[in-house]
Structures are given as C-alpha cells and as structure tokens.
C-alpha positions as CSV (number, residue, x, y, z in Angstrom):
1,I,-40.5,24.1,94.9
2,A,-39.1,26.3,91.6
3,S,-37.5,26.0,88.1
4,D,-36.4,29.0,85.9
5,V,-35.7,30.7,89.0
6,A,-34.0,34.7,88.5
7,W,-29.8,34.5,88.6
8,E,-30.2,37.5,91.1
9,K,-32.7,34.7,93.8
10,V,-29.9,32.2,93.5
11,I,-27.3,34.6,94.3
12,Q,-29.6,35.0,97.7
13,I,-29.8,31.4,98.6
14,E,-26.2,30.6,97.8
15,I,-24.7,33.3,99.5
16,K,-26.9,32.8,102.5
17,P,-27.9,29.2,103.1
18,E,-28.6,29.5,106.4
19,D,-31.6,31.5,105.4
20,F,-32.9,28.8,103.1
21,P,-33.1,25.6,105.4
22,G,-33.5,22.7,102.9
23,I,-33.2,24.8,100.0
24,R,-30.4,23.6,97.0
25,I,-29.7,25.4,94.1
26,T,-29.4,22.2,90.9
27,P,-28.1,23.7,87.5
28,R,-30.1,21.8,84.8
29,P,-28.6,21.9,81.0
30,E,-30.9,23.8,78.4
31,R,-31.1,22.9,74.7
32,I,-30.0,26.2,73.0
33,Y,-30.4,26.3,69.6
34,P,-28.4,29.2,67.8
35,E,-29.8,29.6,64.5
36,Q,-32.6,30.3,65.6
37,E,-35.7,29.1,62.5
38,L,-32.6,27.8,60.8
39,A,-33.3,24.0,59.2
40,S,-36.0,24.1,62.1
41,H,-38.5,20.6,61.0
42,I,-34.8,18.9,60.8
43,L,-33.4,20.4,64.1
44,G,-36.9,19.6,65.6
45,Y,-37.9,21.0,69.6
46,I,-38.1,19.6,72.8
47,S,-40.9,20.7,75.6
48,K,-41.9,19.2,78.9
49,L,-43.6,15.7,79.9
50,T,-47.1,15.9,79.5
51,E,-49.4,14.8,82.3
52,N,-49.8,11.1,80.8
53,E,-46.4,11.3,79.6
54,W,-45.5,11.4,83.2
55,K,-48.1,8.9,84.2
56,V,-46.7,6.2,82.3
57,Q,-43.2,6.8,83.4
58,S,-43.8,7.5,87.3
59,S,-44.1,4.1,88.0
60,K,-40.3,3.5,86.7
61,W,-39.4,5.9,88.6
62,N,-40.6,5.4,92.0
63,N,-38.7,1.8,91.5
64,F,-35.5,3.8,90.5
65,I,-35.7,5.5,93.1
66,L,-36.8,2.5,95.6
67,A,-33.8,0.6,94.7
68,S,-31.4,2.6,96.2
69,S,-31.5,0.9,98.8
70,S,-30.6,-2.6,97.8
71,A,-28.3,-0.9,95.3
72,G,-25.1,-2.6,97.3
73,N,-22.8,-2.8,94.6
74,D,-24.6,-3.2,91.8
75,T,-23.8,0.2,90.2
76,S,-25.7,-0.6,87.1
77,S,-29.5,0.0,89.2
78,L,-27.5,3.7,90.3
79,L,-28.1,4.9,86.6
80,Y,-31.7,6.0,84.7
81,D,-32.7,5.9,81.3
82,G,-36.1,7.1,81.7
83,Y,-37.2,10.4,82.9
84,A,-37.8,12.8,85.7
85,E,-41.4,14.5,86.2
86,N,-39.9,18.0,84.7
87,D,-37.4,16.6,81.7
88,N,-37.5,17.6,77.8
89,I,-38.8,14.5,75.3
90,G,-37.6,15.3,71.9
91,R,-40.9,16.0,70.1
92,T,-40.4,16.3,66.1
93,G,-37.6,16.4,64.1
94,V,-33.9,14.9,64.5
95,E,-34.7,15.7,68.5
96,G,-37.6,13.5,68.2
97,Y,-35.9,10.5,66.1
98,Y,-33.2,10.2,67.6
99,E,-34.2,11.4,71.5
100,D,-33.2,7.6,72.7
101,E,-29.6,9.0,71.5
102,L,-29.8,12.0,72.5
103,H,-31.0,11.4,76.3
104,G,-28.4,10.4,78.3
105,L,-28.5,8.1,81.5
106,R,-29.0,10.2,84.6
107,G,-27.2,9.4,87.5
108,K,-27.5,8.6,91.7
109,R,-26.0,10.5,94.9
110,F,-27.0,8.9,98.6
111,E,-26.1,10.9,101.1
112,E,-26.1,11.1,104.9
113,I,-28.7,14.0,106.1
114,T,-28.2,14.8,110.0
115,C,-32.1,15.3,111.2
116,K,-31.5,18.1,113.4
117,N,-30.2,20.7,111.5
118,T,-30.7,18.7,107.8
119,Q,-27.2,19.5,106.6
120,I,-25.5,16.6,104.5
121,E,-22.8,14.6,106.4
122,K,-21.3,13.0,104.3
123,T,-21.9,11.7,100.5
124,V,-22.2,8.0,100.6
125,L,-22.2,6.7,97.1
126,E,-22.4,9.2,94.1
127,R,-23.1,7.9,90.6
128,P,-22.1,10.9,87.4
129,P,-24.5,10.6,85.0
130,V,-24.0,10.3,81.5
131,P,-24.4,13.0,78.7
132,G,-26.4,11.5,75.5
133,N,-24.5,11.1,72.7
134,N,-23.7,13.7,69.4
135,L,-25.5,14.1,66.5
136,Y,-23.6,15.1,63.4
137,L,-26.2,15.7,60.1
138,T,-25.6,15.7,56.5
139,L,-26.8,19.1,56.3
140,D,-24.3,22.0,54.8
141,S,-25.6,24.8,56.6
142,Q,-24.3,26.8,54.0
143,I,-26.6,25.5,51.3
144,Q,-29.8,24.8,54.0
145,A,-29.8,29.1,54.9
146,H,-29.4,29.7,51.2
147,A,-31.7,27.4,50.2
148,E,-34.7,28.8,53.0
149,K,-33.8,32.5,51.9
150,T,-34.4,30.9,48.4
151,L,-37.7,30.3,48.9
152,G,-38.2,33.5,50.3
153,T,-42.3,34.0,51.6
154,N,-43.2,30.8,49.6
155,L,-45.1,28.4,51.2
156,G,-43.5,25.3,49.7
157,A,-40.4,22.8,50.2
158,I,-36.6,22.4,48.9
159,I,-34.5,19.2,48.6
160,V,-30.9,19.3,48.1
161,M,-29.3,15.6,48.2
162,D,-26.2,13.8,47.2
163,P,-27.9,11.0,44.4
164,W,-25.3,8.9,45.5
165,T,-25.7,8.4,48.7
166,G,-28.7,9.5,49.6
167,E,-27.4,12.3,51.9
168,I,-29.7,15.1,52.4
169,V,-27.4,18.5,51.9
170,A,-30.9,20.9,52.5
171,M,-34.3,20.3,53.6
172,A,-35.7,23.5,53.8
173,S,-39.7,23.9,54.2
174,N,-41.4,27.5,54.9
175,P,-43.7,28.9,57.0
176,R,-40.6,28.1,59.6
177,F,-40.6,27.6,63.5
178,N,-37.9,28.5,66.3
179,P,-37.3,25.9,68.5
180,N,-35.7,28.3,71.0
181,T,-39.2,30.0,71.9
182,I,-41.8,27.4,71.0
183,D,-42.8,26.9,75.0
184,K,-44.5,30.9,74.3
185,D,-45.2,30.3,70.4
186,F,-47.1,27.2,70.3
187,S,-50.2,27.7,70.8
188,K,-50.4,30.9,68.0
189,L,-48.4,28.6,65.7
190,I,-50.5,25.4,65.8
191,R,-53.7,26.8,65.2
192,H,-52.0,29.5,62.1
193,P,-53.6,28.3,58.7
194,S,-50.2,28.1,57.0
195,K,-49.5,25.4,59.0
196,P,-45.9,25.8,60.3
197,F,-45.3,22.8,62.2
198,L,-45.6,20.8,58.9
199,N,-42.7,20.0,57.0
200,R,-43.6,20.1,54.2
201,A,-40.7,18.4,52.6
202,I,-41.8,14.7,53.9
203,Q,-45.9,15.3,55.1
204,G,-46.9,17.5,51.5
205,A,-48.6,15.1,49.4
206,L,-49.5,16.9,46.1
207,P,-50.0,15.8,43.0
208,P,-47.2,15.3,41.0
209,G,-47.8,17.8,37.7
210,S,-45.9,17.1,34.6
211,I,-42.4,15.2,36.9
212,F,-44.3,11.8,36.8
213,K,-43.9,12.3,32.9
214,V,-40.6,10.1,33.7
215,V,-42.2,7.2,35.1
216,T,-45.2,7.3,32.1
217,A,-42.0,7.2,30.2
218,T,-40.1,4.3,31.6
219,A,-43.2,2.3,32.0
220,A,-43.9,2.8,28.4
221,L,-40.6,2.3,26.9
222,S,-39.6,-0.6,29.4
223,S,-43.1,-2.8,28.8
224,S,-42.5,-1.7,24.7
225,A,-45.6,0.4,24.6
226,I,-43.8,2.9,22.6
227,T,-40.0,3.2,21.2
228,T,-38.2,6.4,21.0
229,Q,-39.6,6.5,17.1
230,T,-43.1,6.1,18.1
231,N,-44.8,9.9,17.2
232,F,-48.5,11.1,18.2
233,E,-49.6,13.9,16.8
234,C,-50.6,16.7,19.4
235,P,-53.3,19.1,17.9
236,G,-53.8,20.5,21.8
237,Y,-56.0,18.0,22.8
238,T,-57.3,14.2,22.7
239,K,-60.2,13.0,22.8
240,Y,-61.4,9.2,24.8
241,K,-65.0,8.4,24.6
242,N,-66.6,11.3,25.1
243,I,-64.2,13.3,27.4
244,I,-61.5,15.8,26.0
245,F,-58.4,15.6,27.4
246,K,-56.2,19.6,26.4
247,C,-53.1,19.4,26.0
248,W,-51.2,22.6,28.1
249,S,-50.5,24.7,25.0
250,E,-53.9,24.7,23.4
251,H,-52.4,25.1,19.8
252,G,-50.6,21.8,20.1
253,H,-47.2,20.2,19.7
254,G,-47.6,18.7,16.5
255,S,-46.0,15.1,16.0
256,V,-43.7,14.6,19.4
257,A,-41.9,12.1,19.7
258,I,-40.2,11.2,23.4
259,E,-37.7,13.1,23.0
260,D,-39.7,16.1,22.5
261,A,-42.5,14.9,25.1
262,I,-40.7,15.4,28.0
263,P,-38.7,19.0,26.9
264,Y,-42.1,20.4,25.8
265,S,-44.1,18.5,28.5
266,C,-47.0,17.3,25.6
267,N,-49.1,16.4,27.9
268,V,-51.1,14.6,24.4
269,F,-48.4,12.8,23.6
270,F,-48.4,10.8,27.1
271,F,-52.3,10.6,27.2
272,E,-51.8,8.5,23.8
273,T,-49.1,6.5,25.4
274,A,-51.5,6.2,28.3
275,K,-54.1,4.5,26.4
276,I,-51.8,2.1,24.6
277,L,-49.9,1.5,28.1
278,K,-52.6,0.0,30.4
279,G,-52.4,0.4,34.1
280,D,-50.7,-2.7,35.3
281,P,-47.2,-1.7,34.0
282,L,-47.5,2.1,35.3
283,Y,-49.1,1.3,38.4
284,A,-45.6,-1.5,38.8
285,W,-42.9,1.3,37.9
286,A,-44.9,4.0,39.6
287,K,-44.3,1.7,42.7
288,K,-40.9,0.4,41.8
289,F,-39.6,4.0,42.0
290,G,-41.2,4.2,45.6
291,I,-44.6,6.4,44.5
292,G,-47.0,5.4,46.9
293,E,-44.6,4.3,49.7
294,K,-42.5,6.3,52.4
295,T,-38.6,6.8,52.0
296,G,-37.6,5.6,54.8
297,V,-35.6,9.2,55.9
298,D,-34.9,9.1,59.9
299,L,-37.0,12.1,60.2
300,P,-40.7,11.0,62.3
301,H,-44.0,11.6,60.8
302,E,-43.3,10.9,56.8
303,K,-46.1,10.7,55.2
304,S,-46.6,7.8,51.8
305,G,-48.6,9.7,49.4
306,N,-51.3,7.6,47.3
307,L,-51.1,5.5,44.5
308,P,-53.8,5.1,43.1
309,K,-55.2,1.6,41.7
310,L,-55.3,2.6,37.6
311,A,-58.5,1.2,37.3
312,T,-60.2,2.7,34.1
313,T,-58.6,4.5,31.0
314,A,-59.7,7.8,32.0
315,N,-57.6,6.8,34.9
316,I,-54.5,5.9,33.2
317,M,-54.8,8.8,31.5
318,N,-54.8,11.2,34.3
319,V,-52.2,9.8,36.3
320,A,-49.5,9.5,33.2
321,I,-49.5,13.2,33.4
322,G,-48.6,13.5,37.5
323,Q,-52.8,14.3,38.3
324,G,-56.2,12.4,39.3
325,A,-55.8,10.9,42.5
326,L,-51.9,10.8,42.5
327,L,-49.9,12.1,45.4
328,T,-46.6,12.8,45.9
329,T,-43.7,13.6,48.8
330,P,-41.1,16.4,47.4
331,L,-38.7,13.5,48.8
332,Q,-39.6,10.5,47.0
333,L,-39.9,12.4,44.1
334,V,-36.1,13.7,44.6
335,R,-35.2,10.7,45.1
336,L,-36.7,9.5,41.9
337,Y,-34.5,11.7,39.7
338,A,-31.6,10.9,41.9
339,A,-32.1,7.2,40.3
340,I,-32.0,8.6,37.0
341,A,-29.3,10.8,37.7
342,N,-27.3,7.7,39.5
343,G,-28.1,4.8,36.9
344,G,-31.1,3.3,38.4
345,T,-30.4,3.5,41.9
346,L,-33.1,4.0,44.6
347,V,-30.8,5.2,47.5
348,Q,-32.3,5.3,51.2
349,P,-32.8,9.9,52.0
350,H,-31.1,10.2,55.2
351,I,-30.5,13.3,57.7
352,L,-27.8,11.1,59.9
353,S,-24.2,10.8,59.2
354,K,-22.2,9.4,62.4
355,I,-23.3,9.6,66.3
356,T,-20.7,9.9,69.1
357,N,-20.8,9.5,72.8
358,S,-19.3,12.3,74.6
359,Q,-16.0,11.1,74.5
360,G,-15.8,12.1,71.4
361,E,-15.7,8.2,69.9
362,T,-17.8,6.5,67.2
363,V,-20.9,5.4,68.0
364,R,-22.1,4.8,64.7
365,T,-22.3,5.6,61.1
366,F,-25.6,5.8,59.1
367,N,-26.1,2.3,57.4
368,P,-28.5,2.5,54.4
369,E,-31.1,-0.8,55.0
370,N,-33.5,-0.4,51.6
371,E,-31.1,0.6,48.9
372,Q,-33.2,-0.7,45.4
373,K,-31.3,-1.7,42.1
374,L,-33.7,-0.7,39.4
375,S,-33.9,-3.0,36.5
376,I,-33.9,-0.2,33.9
377,Q,-32.2,0.0,30.8
378,P,-29.3,1.5,30.1
379,A,-30.3,3.0,26.8
380,I,-33.4,3.8,28.1
381,I,-31.5,5.9,30.9
382,S,-29.6,7.8,28.9
383,T,-32.8,8.6,26.7
384,L,-34.3,10.3,29.8
385,R,-30.9,12.4,30.6
386,T,-30.8,13.7,27.4
387,A,-34.7,14.8,27.4
388,L,-34.1,16.0,30.5
389,Q,-31.2,18.5,29.4
390,D,-33.1,19.2,27.0
391,V,-35.4,20.6,29.4
392,V,-33.6,23.2,30.4
393,V,-31.9,24.3,26.5
394,R,-35.1,24.3,24.9
395,G,-37.9,23.4,26.4
396,T,-40.1,24.3,29.5
397,A,-36.8,25.8,31.4
398,K,-35.4,27.5,28.7
399,D,-34.0,30.9,29.5
400,K,-34.3,30.4,33.4
401,G,-30.8,30.8,33.9
402,L,-29.9,26.9,34.1
403,D,-28.1,26.1,31.7
404,I,-24.7,27.6,32.9
405,Y,-25.3,25.1,35.7
406,K,-25.5,22.6,33.3
407,I,-28.9,21.7,34.6
408,A,-30.9,18.3,33.6
409,G,-34.7,18.1,34.8
410,K,-38.4,18.5,34.6
411,T,-41.2,21.5,35.1
412,G,-44.5,20.5,37.0
413,T,-47.2,22.5,37.0
414,A,-50.3,21.0,39.5
415,E,-53.8,22.1,39.0
416,T,-55.3,22.4,42.5
417,G,-59.1,22.7,41.0
418,R,-59.4,26.4,42.1
419,H,-58.7,28.6,38.7
420,K,-55.5,29.9,38.6
421,D,-54.1,27.9,42.1
422,N,-51.3,25.9,40.6
423,H,-48.9,24.0,42.7
424,A,-45.0,24.4,41.0
425,W,-42.4,21.7,40.8
426,F,-38.5,21.9,39.1
427,V,-37.1,18.5,39.7
428,G,-33.6,17.6,38.8
429,Y,-30.2,17.3,39.3
430,A,-26.2,19.1,38.4
431,P,-24.2,18.8,36.7
432,Y,-25.8,16.6,34.1
433,D,-23.2,15.2,32.8
434,N,-21.2,14.0,36.7
435,P,-24.4,14.2,38.8
436,R,-23.5,16.0,42.4
437,Y,-26.3,17.4,43.2
438,C,-30.0,16.0,43.0
439,F,-32.6,19.3,43.6
440,V,-36.9,19.4,44.1
441,V,-38.5,23.0,44.6
442,L,-42.1,23.1,44.9
443,V,-44.0,26.6,45.5
444,E,-47.3,26.1,46.5
445,H,-50.4,27.0,45.7
446,T,-49.3,30.0,43.0
447,P,-51.0,30.8,39.7
448,G,-47.2,30.8,37.9
449,H,-46.1,27.6,36.2
450,G,-43.2,25.0,37.5
451,G,-40.9,26.9,35.0
452,G,-41.3,30.2,35.9
453,I,-41.9,30.2,39.5
454,A,-39.7,26.9,40.4
455,G,-37.1,27.5,37.8
456,P,-35.4,30.6,38.8
457,I,-36.0,29.5,42.5
458,A,-33.8,26.6,41.9
C-alpha cells in the first residue's frame, strides 16, 4: 500500500492494530553510503526496478509464489534468487558489477490466517532470507579522499595502483554524485553538461599525447629501428612531403638521442623515429601494452579507446607522439607504466580484494585472469626507467616538487583541436628504485600543460 512510511504513522498502526485490519508493517533494509560522494563512481548506486525489468522478473516471482503449495519438504524452493516488484538493483560501479554477490536470497513464510478476523493463527513454515555477501575492496579511503580533494574542481581523473598486483588504491573522477540522494538528483545529473555519471578513469577515451612516447621508444628499440646512440637534429620542426610537423619547442632541442628525447619530450625525435619505424611494429607494441583494448577491470562500462590502423607515414608520425586518432583511457595508461615499473608484466587492474558471506567466511579472493609477461629486453626497460627519472630531475616535470618523492614519470599535453585547450597528463611511479605506487593524473580542457598542471597535482 505504501513504502517509506513516516515513523509517526508506523507507531499509530503498531499501537492500535485493530484499527487497521489486514495491514502489517514490514521493515526493509536501506543502503546507506556514510562517506557521501567519496568514491561514488567506484561504489556506484542502486535504484528500483524499472517497469520493463519488472515485466521480465514478474513471471519468475509469480512462479515462486505458486510453488509454495507444492513445496513439501523441499526447502530449496523456499528461497528466491530473483527480484520482487519494489526491489532495488545495482546500476553502476561495484553495485552493478557485483549485484549477484550483494543481492542475497529472499525467504518465505507460510501462515494460517482465519478468514473471520484475518488474524494469523499460526506460522506453518518459515525460511529466513539469506543476506547477500560482503565485498572488501582494494581502495585506501585516505588516499581516495586525498585524490578527490587534490583533483578539486578540475574535470579529470586520478588513479593510484599497485604496479605489482594491479590493486587499485584510489580512483577519483570529477565531477561526482552522491549515491544517497540519487533518486532526487538523477534527472538533473543526467542532463548536466559535465557528465557527473561518467567515470573518466575508465570511460574517458582521450589522446594521450607524449605519454605514449614510451611505446614508440619500446617499438623502435626492440625492432632495432634506432639504438640508444641514434641522434636526430631538432630545429623545432621536421618536414614530410609538403607537411610541416612541429616540435612543442619552437627553437628546437638541437641534437637529441633517446636519453634526452623522453625527458625533454622532443616531438621531432619521435617524428624522425616514426619515419624509420613504419606502422606494423608500433601497432604491435601498442597492442601488447593493452592500448585499444579493455583492461578487464571489475567495473561496468569500461571503454576500450581506439588504436587506429597505421597506414600512412603521416599517420604513423602523429600516433608516435600520442596524437591523431589514438584514444586511451587513464586506466590503460597507468597499466602501461606499471609494466615499466615492475619489469615488463601487464597486470590486471582490480577493485575487489575478497568476498565474504554473512558469517564472515571468505568465499573467494580476487584471482587475476589476464596478466601477461611482455617480451621487453631488460636493457630497454632500464633505458626507459632512467629517462623517466630524468623527466623529473631535468626535464618537463622539473621543479614541480616531485623529485623529493623519488618519482619517475612522463608529462603529456594532448591538443583538442581548439585554441589553447589541452588535456594535461602526468603518469608515473614512485619510488623509482623500488616502485610501490603507479599513478595517472588527467586534467581535461585546460590552457596549461602536463608538467605545469598535472605535475603539481601528482
């Protein structure tokens, strides 16, 4: 008849049940998110079944009700794993992904009721419901809160991950929503231009800019297109046919080898490398690093980005510096850099630590299914790691307060095609001599650059 009834009404009915024949009060558990907006994209939210969802479930529910009479001693049919009409269901985040684990089983009670006064004479049979399981996540709530605070009002995302296990320690996306007030706020949020429901960490597919240069470097060194001794002259631009490809530094970098090309993020070095490299090795290595494919994180609606076919030299040159039709998610990039930090293993990012039942017994722990060992030569990893360390010491992320934390990383500034509008990236790991954390910082639509905007946030 009514749900979410005011407490005063409940008391009236309970005190004088004879004034309300045939009415009974049934308490129902309610999901509360005590930290309000914290990690809202990861936790997700629940909402009532829609009319169409209930149509699908209703026959199952009706059959369950009808099965009562023939239950006999078969107690298994007294538990229901589907949904009743006003049930809630997980929509996004772990609420959606692990709905089956969290849902539980509905119980059943058979009562004998006298028709004359509709009083319950006796309970014939009762089977209590089985609570859903408990999820333990890999998140560190303090680091998560700090990541959200540091991201501030910027549109963007921050991920902190263990580079050895793929455990996600923090995943912040801004703007956020409050899962406690989703019913009230939904229609306003769904129309908001900044898309608060979008989990930018796994659904924001953007050009990575110079972050991608480590993939170009790995492909070029692995296929012997260049060596660590290869030098290219950078006067601030290079030509291919009648097209001018510019370096970000209009004065150029002079004679550059790989050990300087990554710290100073010299575009010309990578343009020249791309001319020799050709498309197949670059495409193959990008694919090995998981670009253009979902990471398999245990969250719904992950995007795979886009790894374009590399048909023309101009096309290869653009992708070599992380531009063109290349699109990546922050999670793909943090996984890529974790492979450099841990010596060449592509880990599986995950949010789940373990699942326990209502008695507290562990039902299962997370078991990675798609970890891959990459065939990168140790000398190449060593070259990359030294260069990424130099980014902070003497390169594009110098004097940003990063060196005291022993951070190694790479800045990226991806152009959006609009004047003075960039996506600013900083990806890396710390400490560089024994990596414990791998991270990505993304700030969307900013006039600034990766080193100046994302570096200080990191």
